[in-house]
C-alpha positions in Angstrom: 52.8 -13.8 93.5 55.7 -11.8 95.0 56.1 -8.1 94.2 59.8 -8.8 93.5 60.2 -9.8 89.8 63.1 -10.5 87.4 63.4 -6.8 86.4 61.7 -4.7 89.0 59.2 -4.5 91.9 55.6 -4.4 90.9 52.1 -5.2 92.3 48.5 -4.0 92.8 48.7 -0.9 95.0 47.0 -1.4 98.3 46.6 -5.2 97.8 50.0 -6.9 97.0 52.0 -3.6 97.1 51.7 -2.1 100.5 53.1 1.2 101.7 54.8 -0.4 104.7 56.7 -2.6 102.3 57.6 0.4 100.1 59.0 2.2 103.3 61.1 -0.9 104.1 62.3 -1.1 100.5 63.5 2.5 100.9 65.1 1.8 104.2 67.2 -1.1 102.9 68.0 0.4 99.5 71.0 2.5 100.6 72.4 -0.6 102.4 71.9 -2.8 99.3 73.7 -0.4 97.0 76.2 1.2 99.5 74.7 4.6 98.7 74.5 7.8 100.8 71.9 9.3 98.6 69.2 8.0 96.3 67.7 9.7 93.2 63.9 9.2 93.0 61.4 10.1 90.2 57.8 9.0 89.7 55.1 8.6 87.1 51.7 10.2 87.2 49.7 7.3 88.7 47.3 8.3 91.5 49.3 6.2 94.0 52.8 7.5 93.0 52.9 10.5 95.4 52.1 8.2 98.4 54.6 5.7 97.1 57.2 8.5 97.0 56.5 9.6 100.5 56.9 6.1 101.8 60.0 5.2 99.8 61.8 8.5 100.5 60.9 8.3 104.2 62.5 4.9 104.4 65.6 6.1 102.6 66.0 9.1 104.9 65.4 7.0 108.0 68.3 4.9 106.9 70.4 8.1 107.1 70.7 8.6 103.3 69.7 11.7 101.4 66.9 11.8 98.8 67.2 13.8 95.5 63.7 14.2 94.2 63.1 15.1 90.6 59.3 14.8 90.8 57.6 13.6 87.6 59.9 11.7 85.3 60.0 9.2 82.5 62.0 6.1 83.5 64.7 6.8 80.9 65.1 10.3 82.4 66.0 8.6 85.7 68.5 6.3 83.9 70.1 9.2 82.2 70.5 11.3 85.4 71.7 8.3 87.3 74.6 7.8 84.9 75.3 11.5 84.3 75.5 12.5 88.0 77.1 9.3 89.3 74.4 8.0 91.6 75.0 4.7 93.3 71.2 4.2 93.7 68.2 5.5 91.9 64.5 4.5 91.8 61.7 5.3 89.4 58.2 4.8 90.9 56.1 3.3 88.1 54.3 0.2 86.9 55.2 0.9 83.3 52.6 -0.7 81.0 50.4 -2.2 83.7 46.9 -0.9 84.4 46.3 2.0 86.7 45.7 -0.1 89.8 49.3 -1.2 89.7 52.4 0.5 90.8 56.1 -0.4 91.3 59.7 0.6 91.5 62.5 0.2 89.0 65.9 0.4 90.6 69.3 1.2 89.1 72.9 1.6 90.4 76.2 2.9 89.2 76.3 3.9 85.5 72.5 3.1 85.4 73.1 -0.6 85.7 69.8 -2.4 86.2 69.2 -4.0 89.6 67.2 -7.2 88.9 66.3 -10.2 90.9 69.7 -11.9 90.3 71.7 -8.7 91.0 70.1 -7.4 94.2 66.3 -7.7 94.4 66.4 -11.2 95.8 68.5 -9.9 98.7 66.3 -6.8 99.1 63.3 -9.1 99.3 64.8 -11.1 102.1 65.7 -8.0 104.1 62.3 -6.4 103.6 60.6 -9.6 104.9 62.9 -10.4 107.8 65.3 -7.7 108.9 64.7 -5.0 111.6 64.3 -1.3 110.8 66.3 0.9 113.2 66.2 4.5 112.1 69.6 6.2 112.0 70.6 8.9 114.5 70.7 11.6 111.8 67.9 11.5 109.3 68.8 12.0 105.6 68.0 15.3 103.8 65.4 15.8 101.0 66.5 17.9 98.0 64.3 18.8 95.0 65.7 19.7 91.7 64.8 19.9 88.0 66.0 17.0 85.9 63.6 17.6 83.0 65.3 20.5 81.4 68.8 18.9 81.2 67.3 15.7 79.9 65.3 17.6 77.3 68.4 19.4 76.2 70.2 16.0 75.7 67.3 14.7 73.6 67.2 17.9 71.5 70.9 17.2 70.7 69.7 14.1 69.0 66.9 15.7 67.0 67.0 15.0 63.3 65.6 17.1 60.5 61.9 16.6 60.7 61.0 18.7 57.6 58.6 17.0 55.3 57.4 14.5 58.0 53.8 14.4 59.2 53.7 12.7 62.5 51.1 11.5 65.0 52.0 10.8 68.6 49.9 9.1 71.3 51.5 9.5 74.7 48.5 7.6 76.2 48.2 10.1 79.2 51.5 8.7 80.4 54.9 10.2 80.9 55.7 10.6 77.2 53.6 13.7 77.5 56.5 15.4 79.4 58.7 15.6 76.3 56.9 14.7 73.0 55.7 18.2 72.0 58.9 19.9 73.3 60.8 17.6 70.9 58.6 17.4 67.9 56.9 20.8 67.9 53.4 21.9 67.3 53.1 20.5 63.7 52.8 16.9 64.9 49.4 15.6 65.9 49.1 14.7 69.6 46.7 12.3 71.2 46.1 11.8 75.0 48.8 14.3 75.8 47.7 15.3 79.3 49.3 13.4 82.1 46.6 11.2 83.8 47.6 8.1 85.7 44.1 6.7 85.5 44.7 6.2 81.8 41.1 7.2 80.9 41.4 6.9 77.1 43.2 3.5 76.7 45.5 1.3 78.6 49.2 2.0 78.9 50.4 -1.1 77.0 51.1 -0.2 73.4 51.3 -3.8 72.2 47.6 -4.3 73.0 45.8 -3.6 69.6 42.9 -1.7 71.2 45.4 0.8 72.7 46.6 1.7 69.2 43.2 2.1 67.5 42.9 5.9 68.0 46.5 6.4 66.7 46.0 4.2 63.7 42.7 6.0 62.8 44.4 9.4 63.2 47.3 8.4 61.0 45.0 7.2 58.2 42.6 10.1 58.4 45.2 12.8 58.7 47.6 11.5 56.1 50.5 11.0 58.4 53.8 9.3 57.4 53.8 7.2 60.6 52.7 7.2 64.2 54.2 6.5 67.6 52.6 5.3 70.9 54.4 5.2 74.2 53.8 3.0 77.3 53.0 4.5 80.7 56.6 5.4 81.7 57.9 6.1 78.2 60.6 3.5 78.2 58.9 1.7 75.3 57.7 3.0 71.9 55.7 1.2 69.2 55.3 2.5 65.7 52.5 2.2 63.1 53.0 2.9 59.4 51.0 5.3 57.2 48.2 2.7 56.9 47.9 2.5 60.7 49.4 -1.0 60.8 51.6 -2.2 63.6 55.3 -2.3 62.8 56.7 -5.3 64.7 59.0 -3.7 67.4 61.8 -6.2 66.7 62.0 -5.1 63.1 62.7 -1.6 64.3 66.1 -2.9 65.5 67.2 -3.1 61.8 66.2 0.6 61.4 68.1 1.7 64.5 71.2 -0.2 63.4 70.9 1.5 60.0 71.2 4.9 61.8 74.6 3.9 63.1 75.7 2.5 59.7 74.6 5.7 58.0 76.6 7.8 60.5 79.7 5.9 59.4 80.3 3.5 62.3 82.5 0.6 61.1 81.7 -2.0 63.7 78.0 -1.9 64.6 77.1 -4.6 67.1 73.4 -5.4 68.0 72.2 -7.5 70.9 68.7 -8.9 70.2 66.5 -10.9 72.4 65.8 -14.5 71.8 62.3 -13.8 70.3 63.7 -11.5 67.5 62.6 -12.1 63.9 65.2 -13.8 61.7 64.5 -10.9 59.3 66.7 -8.6 61.5 69.9 -10.8 61.2 69.2 -11.5 57.5 69.0 -7.8 56.8 71.9 -6.6 58.9 74.6 -9.3 58.6 75.2 -8.6 54.9 75.8 -5.0 55.9 78.6 -6.1 58.3 76.5 -5.8 61.5 77.4 -8.2 64.3 74.4 -9.9 66.0 74.3 -11.4 69.5 71.3 -13.1 70.9 70.4 -12.9 74.6 67.7 -13.2 77.3 64.5 -11.2 77.5 64.3 -8.2 79.8 66.1 -5.0 80.6 68.0 -6.6 83.5 69.5 -9.0 80.9 69.5 -7.0 77.7 71.0 -3.7 79.0 73.7 -5.7 80.9 74.6 -7.7 77.9 75.0 -4.5 75.7 77.4 -3.2 78.4 79.3 -6.5 78.8 79.9 -6.9 75.0 80.5 -3.2 74.3 77.7 -3.4 71.8 76.3 -0.4 69.9 72.7 -1.1 70.7 70.2 -3.7 71.7 66.5 -4.3 71.9 63.4 -6.4 72.4 60.2 -7.6 70.8 58.4 -5.6 73.5 59.7 -2.2 72.2 62.6 -1.6 74.6 65.7 -0.3 72.8 69.1 0.0 74.6 71.9 2.3 73.4 75.6 2.3 74.2 75.6 6.1 74.2 72.7 6.1 76.7 74.4 4.3 79.5 73.4 1.0 77.8 69.9 1.8 78.9 66.6 2.1 77.1 65.0 5.4 75.9 61.8 5.4 73.9 62.3 9.1 73.0 65.8 8.5 71.7 64.7 5.4 69.7 61.9 7.5 68.2 64.4 10.3 67.1 66.8 7.8 65.5 64.0 6.1 63.6 62.7 9.5 62.4 66.3 10.3 61.3 66.5 7.1 59.1 63.0 7.4 57.7 63.3 11.2 57.1 66.4 10.6 54.9 64.7 7.6 53.2 61.6 9.7 52.3 63.7 12.7 51.2 65.6 10.5 48.8 62.3 9.6 47.1 62.2 6.0 48.4 58.6 6.0 49.4 56.5 5.3 52.5 57.3 3.9 55.9 55.7 0.7 55.0 57.9 0.5 51.9 61.0 0.9 54.1 59.8 -1.8 56.5 58.9 -4.2 53.6 62.6 -4.2 52.7 63.3 -5.7 56.2 60.3 -8.0 56.8 60.9 -11.5 55.3 58.8 -13.8 57.5 55.3 -14.1 58.9 55.1 -14.1 62.7 52.5 -15.4 65.2 53.3 -12.8 67.9 53.5 -14.1 71.4 50.9 -16.8 72.2 50.4 -17.2 75.9 49.6 -20.3 77.8 48.9 -21.0 81.5 50.6 -24.2 82.4 51.4 -25.8 85.8 55.1 -26.7 85.0 56.7 -24.4 82.4 60.1 -26.1 82.4 58.6 -29.5 81.8 56.7 -28.2 78.8 59.8 -26.4 77.4 61.8 -29.7 77.8 59.1 -31.6 76.0 59.1 -29.2 73.0 62.9 -29.4 72.9 62.7 -33.2 72.7 60.0 -32.9 70.0 62.1 -30.5 67.8 63.8 -33.1 65.6 60.3 -34.5 64.6 59.4 -31.1 63.1 62.2 -31.0 60.6 66.0 -30.8 60.3 67.2 -28.5 63.2 69.6 -25.9 61.9 70.3 -24.3 65.3 69.2 -24.5 68.9 69.6 -21.9 71.5 68.6 -22.5 75.2 69.7 -19.4 77.1 66.1 -18.4 77.9 63.6 -21.2 77.2 64.5 -22.7 73.9 64.7 -21.3 70.3 64.8 -23.9 67.5 65.8 -22.9 63.9 64.8 -24.7 60.7 65.5 -23.7 57.1 62.1 -22.0 56.5 60.9 -21.3 60.0 61.7 -21.1 63.7 60.0 -21.1 67.1 60.9 -20.0 70.6 59.1 -21.0 73.8 60.0 -19.6 77.2 58.6 -18.8 80.6 57.6 -15.2 81.2 59.7 -13.3 83.8 56.8 -11.1 84.8 53.7 -13.3 84.7 52.9 -17.0 85.3 52.8 -17.7 81.6 54.5 -19.8 78.9 55.0 -17.8 75.8 55.3 -19.2 72.2 56.5 -17.3 69.1 56.5 -19.0 65.6 57.8 -17.4 62.4 57.8 -18.8 58.9 58.4 -17.8 55.3 54.7 -18.3 54.3 51.7 -17.4 56.4 50.0 -20.8 55.9 53.1 -22.6 57.2 53.3 -20.3 60.2 49.6 -20.8 61.1 49.9 -24.6 60.7 53.0 -24.8 62.8 51.7 -22.5 65.5 48.6 -24.6 65.8 50.7 -27.8 66.0 53.0 -26.4 68.7 50.0 -25.0 70.6 48.4 -28.4 70.6 51.7 -30.0 71.8 51.9 -27.4 74.6 48.4 -28.3 75.8 49.2 -32.0 75.6 52.4 -31.7 77.5 50.7 -29.4 80.1 48.0 -32.0 80.7 50.6 -34.7 81.2 52.6 -32.9 83.9 
C-alpha cells in the first residue's frame, strides 16, 4: 500500500517509509506549495530525528529554508503555520499508529490541509519519477521556540478549573508537552514522559485497552472525568466519572454548547457522516445549524473553512475550530469541554455522565470493520437493499452511504487510511441496534462473497 494517503503520508519506518523517499518529499515540497521556507516539527518517535534530517535536507537542497521548532504537537504546527503566514509546513508524526510507523502531515497557507486531492497525488508522482537537482544555494536552517507562544495561546482559553478533579493520560505522546502546564499540579497525570516507543499502551485512544489505566484511575481517585490523547495530540477522548468512554461524536454537542453559552447567535457545526443523530436532535432545537460532510481532516477542516462554520468534528475525536485556523486541537477541545462541564457542575447539575445522558438518545455499534475485495460494490449493494429494511427517511452518499429511518440509521463507507469497509449502526433501543448490525454484517459478507 502506498505511503501517500487521503490525509497524510504514513508507513512503516524502514520498510514502506524510506529515508530516501522522505528526502525527495522534502526536495519537492517547496515546489509543490511555492514556498521559500518550510516550518517543520516532529513527535518523539525514535525515527523522528532521522526523518527530520532527511526531510529538512531535501527542503534545503531545493534552495528553501527550514524553520525547525523541534518537538511539537501537530496542532502546534497548525497554529504556527497560520499565525506566521507559512506557505508550507510539515509535522513528522504517525499520529495514533504504533511505534514502528512514522509519517508527515503537510499544511499550506492558513494551515489548510494538503491531502491526496489537494497536492499529495502530485507529490507522489514527483517523488517517484522526477529528477533531484540540488539548487546552487542551499537553504538555511533556523531553530526557534514555538512551544511558549502556543502555550500562551492555550492559556488564554483556560477556564476556571476550581472544583474539578481531573485525570489526564498523555500516553507518552506529545500531549505531555502541554498538559501539566495547562492544568496544573492538582490533576492526576499518567504516562506523562515523552517516549515514542509507547511502552505503557498504544497511542490510539479509541482502542479500549489503551484507556484501561485512565478509567481505573478515574474510578479509584474519584475524578470528575478523564482525558486521553493520541500520539501527536490532535485527538482527545474523554471518559466519565465511572471510567466509561464518552463517544467522541457526542462531545460535538458539548463544544457547540460552549459557543452558545458565550452568546454566539449563529453557531454552525460541521459533523462527519458517522455522527450520532443525537447531536443534531440536541442542537437543532437550540438554533444550531448542522452540516454533514466527509470523514477526515483534509475534508472536515476544509469544509469548516468553506462554510464559515463555527466548529466541526469527527467520530474519531478530531475537533476543528473556526478560531483555530479551522484546524483541530485536542488541547483546545479539552479546555472548552472543561469550561462547559465546570459551569454545569458548579450549578449543581451533577456528574459528567449526567450531562452526557442529556445528549445521548441512541445506542451505537461503533465502527465495525470488514476486509472486502470490492468496497464500492458492497456499498452499492447495501444502498440497493436499504428500502427492504424500512421506509427510508433520508439518504446521503457523499462518503459511502448513510441511510436514515425513523428509529435507526446506518452508514457504510470505505476507510481512507486502511483497506477496510466500515459500518456504523445506531438505533433507539439496544436490541434493535444489535439485530440490525448483525443483519447488515451478514449482508456485507454475502455481498463480498459475490463480488
